[in-house]
N, C-alpha and C positions, 0 to 999 in steps of 0.2 A: 260628604263622600261623593255626591253627584258632581259638585264643582271640581273635586280632585280628579275624577275620571275624565271629565271634559277637558281639563287642563292637560292631562296625559295624552288624550287623543289629539289635541291641538299641537302639542310638542312633537308627537309622532309624525304628524303631517309635515311639520317644518323640517324634521330630520330627514324625511323621505325625499324632500325636494333637493337635498344636497347629496343624495346617493348617486352611484354610477348608473343604476337602472333608470333613474329619472333624467339624468343629464348625459347619457352615454353618447348621443349623437353630437352634443356640444364638445365633449372631450375627444371622441373618436369619429371623425366624419365618415369613416367607412362602415360604421355600424348601421343596421337596418333602421329605417325611419319612414315617416309618412310624408311624401311630397305634397305640399300645399298648392303647387302650381302658381300660375299668375293670379295675383289677387286683384279683384275688382275694387273700384272705389268704395263700394258698400262694404265689402269684406274688410278692407283696410280700416274703415271707420269702426266696424264692429270689433276688430282686434285691438284697437287703441282705446276702447271704452274702459273706463275705470269703475270702481264700485261706488263712487260718489256722484251725485247729480244735484242739480238745483231744484228738482221737483221731487215731492214725496211719492212714495210708492215704488213698486218694482221689486223683483225677487233678490237682487244683489245690491240693494242700496242701504243695507243696515250698517251702522257705524260702530256698534258696540257688540262685544261678545263674539263667541265662536259660532258662526252661522254656516249651516250646511250648504245652502245655495251659493254663498260667497266663496266657500272653500272649493266647490266644484267648478265655479267660474275661474278661480285662480289656477287650478290644476289644468283645466282645458286650454287656457290661454298661454301657459308658460311651459307646457310639457315639450321635451325635446328628445326623449329616449323611447325605445320600443316598449318598455315596460311601464311607462309613465301612467298609463290608464289603469294599471293593475291595482292602484290604491282606491279607485272609485268605489268598487263593491264593498270591501271591508270598511271603508269610511262610512258608507251609507248604512250598513248593518250596525256598525258600532254606535253611530249617532242615534239611530232608531231605537236600538236596545236600551241605551241610556235614558232616552225620553220615555219609553214605555215603563221602565222600572221606576223612575221617579214619579211618573203619573200614578202608578198603582199604589205606591206608598202614600202619596198625598191623598188619594181617594179614600184609603182606609182611615187615615188620620182625620179627614174631613167628616167622615161618617161618625167616628167616635166623638168628635167635638160636638156634633149636632145631637147625638142620642144620649150620651152619658150625663152631661151636667144637669138636665131637667130631672134626672132620676135621683139626684143627691139632695137629701133634705137638710134642714138646719140641724145643728149649728155649723156644719161644714160648708154648706151652700144653701141656696134659697129656692131650689126646685125650678130655677129659671135657666134659659140659655146663657151662654157667656156673653159679655158686653160686645156691642158692635165696635168695629175698629176701622180706621181709614185703609184704603187700598193703596199699598206702597210697593208691591212686588211685581206688578205687571209692567212690562216695558213699553207696550203699545199705548195703553190707556193711562199711564202714569201722568199725573197732573190734570187729567180730564175728569176723573171720578173724585170729586171733592166732598162727597157725603159718606157717612159710615156704612159699611156693609157687615153682614153677619160673619162671625168667626169661621163658620164652615166655608163660606165663600172666600174668606181671606186666606185660608190654608191652601186652597187650590187656585188662587188668583192668577199665578203665573201660567198655569196650565190653561185656564179659561181664557186668559189674555192672548195666549199663543194661537187661539182659534182665528184671530184676526190677521195672522200672517198671510193667509191665502187671499183675503180681501185686499190687503195692502199690495201684495205682489201683482194682482190683476187690475188694480185701479187705473194705471195709465191706459191700458187697453180698453177698459170699460168707459173711461172718460172720452177717449178718442172715438169710440163707436157711438156713444149716446149723445155727446155734446159736440165733439169736433175740436178744431184748433182754436184756442183762445189765448188771452194773455196770461201771464204768470199769476196775477192777482186773483183772477176768477178761478183758475185751477186750484190754487192753494185754499181758497175759501170754500170751494166745493169739497175738497178732501177733508178739511177740518169739520165741515158739517156732517159728512158721512161718518167720519170716525166718532164724532160726538154721539150720534144716534146709535152706532154699533156698541160703543162702550156703555151707554145707558142701558141697552137691552141685555148686555152680558152681566152687568153688576147692578141688580136692583137695590134701592136704598132701604135701610131699616125703617120700619114704622114706629118702633119704640126703641129705647136704649138697649134693651135685652130682647132682641127679636129672634124668632126661630125661622126655620126654612119653610114652614107651612104657609099656605095662602093666608094673607092678612099680616104675616110677619114681615114680608118684604113687599115693597111697592115699586112700581115702575118709575124710573127717574124722570 
């Protein structure tokens, strides 16, 4: 259902881009609009920036899925009508509401998965937590967490994984501030090292095949 709502939201944004409110100045030059004035070389470079780059990190560099920052970037750089900015507020509220709803449901399911199985005796179950499983739902740490995690962590893995979005968005600025200008190889190696440590701290490994979420059941990777 969450995927369905996100798809509807994305389709709505695309339909809005074809409306008269969004493109009114392009259709009718006499309509109200915002004069951008004479653009400086820096502004021209910023306006021609795309959502893809050679370097990892940044808030509009995601390639997969419907991303809030990327949508805002697209609306801000292509708007031509006086009402073009009117979609920003409902888009922000809609995306936030979907994320909060999905996170709440997953948190409830994660708690149930952690609490209920150890209370079920044989022959139905063995009074143990559910078996540990691989982490396959996180988009940032996918491929980095190669060890099993608890079922409770697995249920909310995509929510936990999304906590790294802020670190990834701010990494270019952090690197420029703390390290400075380097070659591509060093930048990407540093990014990979930082992400590896962050993913390990977010997803502790199971100490036994049927581990719980209590101390001793999960170990630092």
